[in-house]
LUMTI-840530 format. One line per 2 residues: number of its first residue (from 1); for each residue y, x, z of C-alpha. Coordinates in Angstrom, 1 decimal, m for minus. Example, Ala and Ser with C-alpha at 12.3 -4.5 7.8 and 13.67 -1.06 7.14 Angstrom:
BEGIN
1> m4.5,12.3,7.8  m1.1,13.7,7.1
// end
This chain:
BEGIN
1> m2.9,m20.8,m8.5  m6.1,m21.4,m6.5
3> m9.5,m20.0,m7.0  m12.6,m22.0,m6.1
5> m15.0,m19.9,m4.1  m18.4,m20.2,m2.5
7> m18.6,m20.8,1.2  m17.6,m17.6,3.0
9> m20.6,m15.4,4.0  m21.8,m15.6,7.6
11> m21.0,m12.0,8.2  m17.2,m12.6,8.0
13> m15.7,m13.1,11.4  m13.6,m16.3,11.6
15> m10.4,m15.0,13.0  m7.0,m16.4,12.6
17> m4.7,m14.3,10.4  m1.9,m14.5,13.0
19> m3.9,m12.9,15.7  m1.9,m9.7,16.5
21> m3.2,m6.3,17.4  m0.4,m4.8,19.4
23> m1.5,m1.2,18.9  m0.8,m1.5,15.2
25> 2.9,m1.8,15.9  2.7,1.5,17.9
27> 0.9,3.2,15.1  3.5,2.0,12.6
29> 6.3,3.4,14.8  4.5,6.8,15.0
31> 4.1,6.8,11.2  7.7,6.0,10.5
33> 9.0,8.5,13.1  6.8,11.3,11.5
35> 8.2,10.6,8.0  11.8,10.5,9.2
37> 11.3,13.7,11.2  9.9,15.4,8.1
39> 12.7,14.4,5.8  15.4,15.4,8.3
41> 13.8,18.9,8.7  12.9,18.4,12.3
43> 10.1,21.0,12.1  7.4,18.5,11.6
45> 5.9,20.0,8.5  2.9,17.5,8.5
47> 5.2,14.5,9.0  4.6,13.3,5.4
49> 1.0,12.4,6.6  2.7,9.4,8.3
51> 2.8,7.8,4.9  m1.0,8.0,4.7
53> m1.2,6.4,8.2  1.1,3.7,7.0
55> m1.1,3.0,4.0  m4.2,2.9,6.1
57> m2.5,0.3,8.4  m1.4,m1.7,5.4
59> m4.9,m1.8,3.9  m6.3,m2.9,7.2
61> m3.8,m5.6,7.9  m3.8,m7.1,4.5
63> m7.6,m7.1,4.2  m7.9,m8.6,7.7
65> m5.5,m11.4,6.7  m7.4,m12.1,3.4
67> m10.8,m12.1,5.2  m9.4,m14.6,7.8
69> m8.0,m16.9,5.1  m11.3,m16.5,3.1
71> m13.3,m17.6,6.2  m10.9,m20.5,6.9
73> m10.9,m22.2,3.5  m13.1,m22.0,0.4
75> m10.0,m22.2,m1.8  m7.5,m19.6,m0.7
77> m4.3,m19.5,m2.8  m3.7,m16.2,m4.6
79> m0.3,m17.4,m5.7  0.6,m18.2,m2.1
81> m0.5,m14.8,m0.9  1.5,m13.0,m3.6
83> 4.5,m15.1,m3.0  4.4,m14.2,0.8
85> 4.3,m10.5,m0.1  7.2,m10.7,m2.4
87> 9.2,m12.9,0.1  8.5,m10.3,2.8
89> 9.5,m7.2,0.8  11.9,m8.2,m1.9
91> 15.0,m9.1,0.3  15.0,m5.6,1.8
93> 14.7,m4.0,m1.6  17.5,m6.1,m3.0
95> 19.7,m5.0,m0.1  19.0,m1.3,m0.6
97> 19.5,m1.6,m4.4  22.8,m3.4,m4.0
99> 24.0,m0.8,m1.5  23.1,2.1,m3.8
101> 24.6,0.3,m6.9  27.8,m0.3,m4.9
103> 28.0,3.3,m3.9  27.6,4.4,m7.5
105> 30.2,2.0,m8.6  32.7,3.2,m6.0
107> 32.0,7.0,m6.1  30.9,7.3,m9.8
109> 28.9,10.5,m9.3  28.8,12.4,m12.6
111> 25.7,11.5,m14.7  24.0,9.5,m11.9
113> 24.6,5.9,m13.2  21.9,5.9,m15.9
115> 19.3,7.3,m13.4  20.2,4.7,m10.7
117> 20.1,1.9,m13.3  16.6,3.0,m14.4
119> 15.5,3.4,m10.7  16.8,m0.1,m10.0
121> 14.6,m1.6,m12.7  11.6,0.4,m11.4
123> 12.3,m0.8,m7.9  12.5,m4.4,m8.9
125> 9.3,m4.2,m10.8  7.5,m2.2,m8.2
127> 6.9,0.8,m10.5  9.0,3.4,m8.8
129> 6.2,5.8,m8.2  5.3,5.9,m11.9
131> 8.9,6.1,m12.9  9.2,9.2,m10.7
133> 6.0,10.7,m12.1  6.8,10.1,m15.8
135> 10.4,11.0,m15.3  9.5,14.3,m13.6
137> 11.7,13.6,m10.6  11.0,16.1,m7.9
139> 10.2,14.1,m4.8  9.6,17.2,m2.7
141> 13.2,18.3,m3.1  14.1,16.2,m0.1
143> 17.7,17.3,m0.2  18.3,16.3,m3.9
145> 20.7,13.5,m4.5  19.9,12.7,m8.1
147> 17.4,10.0,m7.3  18.7,7.9,m4.4
149> 16.0,5.2,m4.9  13.1,7.6,m5.2
151> 11.9,6.7,m1.7  10.9,3.2,m2.8
153> 7.8,4.7,m4.5  5.6,3.9,m1.4
155> 6.6,0.2,m1.6  5.6,0.2,m5.3
157> 2.1,1.6,m4.4  1.7,m1.1,m1.8
159> 2.8,m3.9,m4.1  0.4,m2.7,m6.8
161> m2.4,m2.7,m4.3  m1.4,m6.2,m3.1
163> m1.6,m7.4,m6.7  m5.1,m6.1,m7.5
165> m6.8,m6.0,m4.1  m7.2,m9.8,m3.5
167> m9.1,m10.1,m6.7  m11.5,m7.3,m5.7
169> m11.9,m8.8,m2.3  m12.8,m12.1,m3.7
171> m15.5,m10.4,m5.8  m16.9,m8.6,m2.7
173> m17.0,m11.8,m0.6  m18.3,m14.1,m3.3
175> m20.3,m12.6,m6.1  m21.1,m9.4,m4.2
177> m21.9,m11.1,m0.9  m25.6,m11.3,m1.5
179> m25.9,m8.0,m3.3  m23.8,m5.7,m1.1
181> m25.0,m5.8,2.5  m22.3,m3.4,3.8
183> m19.0,m4.0,1.8  m17.2,m1.2,3.7
185> m19.6,1.4,2.2  m18.6,1.1,m1.4
187> m15.0,1.0,m0.2  m15.4,4.3,1.6
189> m17.1,5.8,m1.5  m14.2,4.6,m3.7
191> m11.7,6.1,m1.2  m13.6,9.4,m1.5
193> m13.2,9.3,m5.3  m9.5,8.7,m4.9
195> m9.2,11.8,m2.6  m11.2,13.8,m5.1
197> m8.6,12.8,m7.7  m5.9,14.3,m5.5
199> m7.8,17.6,m5.6  m8.3,17.5,m9.3
201> m4.7,16.4,m10.2  m2.9,18.7,m7.8
203> m0.9,21.5,m9.4  1.2,23.9,m7.4
205> 4.8,23.3,m8.2  4.0,20.0,m9.8
207> 2.3,18.0,m7.1  4.1,14.7,m7.7
209> 1.3,13.2,m9.9  m1.2,13.8,m7.1
211> 1.2,12.6,m4.3  2.8,9.5,m5.9
213> 0.0,8.1,m8.1  m1.4,4.7,m7.3
215> m4.9,5.9,m8.0  m4.6,8.9,m5.6
217> m2.8,6.9,m2.9  m5.4,4.1,m3.0
219> m7.7,6.2,m0.9  m5.7,5.5,2.3
221> m5.4,1.8,1.5  m9.1,1.5,0.9
223> m9.9,3.3,4.2  m7.9,0.6,6.0
225> m9.7,m2.1,4.0  m13.1,m0.6,4.9
227> m12.1,m0.6,8.6  m11.2,m4.3,8.3
229> m14.5,m5.2,6.6  m16.5,m3.2,9.2
231> m14.6,m4.9,12.0  m15.0,m8.4,10.5
233> m18.8,m8.0,10.6  m20.2,m10.3,13.3
235> m22.3,m8.8,16.1  m25.5,m9.9,14.6
237> m25.0,m8.9,11.0  m27.1,m6.2,9.3
239> m25.8,m2.7,9.9  m23.8,m3.5,13.0
241> m24.2,m0.9,15.7
// end
């Protein structure tokens, strides 16, 4: 599946998608360490914010890659992009799901098999976050063992973003290129709306909807995307400081 596009706007910096930014690996390590420390009760109460940092990084990296491909060719392959994302993430998910299913088969914990089977389906369709929300599974009970695949919710959010975001980006760099002089600004505004949703949907004792929702989590991903757009602006483009 390819989509014919206009020539990329002059404001998009022509960078190769494989150009690494070493500091991002360090930030990823910090984010992962913070989340692990939080779940293991290491006294890092704000460690869950590492997930937000990871989402910001993901939004930045994916947007940077898409912008580079958009600048390189007028016909970027959406199917190719989606296939690469699935190829990168699905093997690890299959390994985790197989390990959990094997454990359930061997140990047969009372009443857990139906939940694990439902979670497996949610994991393979990248809907784990909505399964947890609609199933009222308490993510914040970090010691609970009744939802062993619950932690895959964050990958579900990312995959949902990867599915929709390339289409939005094509609109911003094609039809909106002559109408929106600073693409990062509407992204920042949309991210602000997402964070407002967190405030509106948050309920003490029932915060899973605000914490796990794709719409509420999109704020961090859009912040990363906005940074990528701002950074891709050439030195002479309008609005560059």
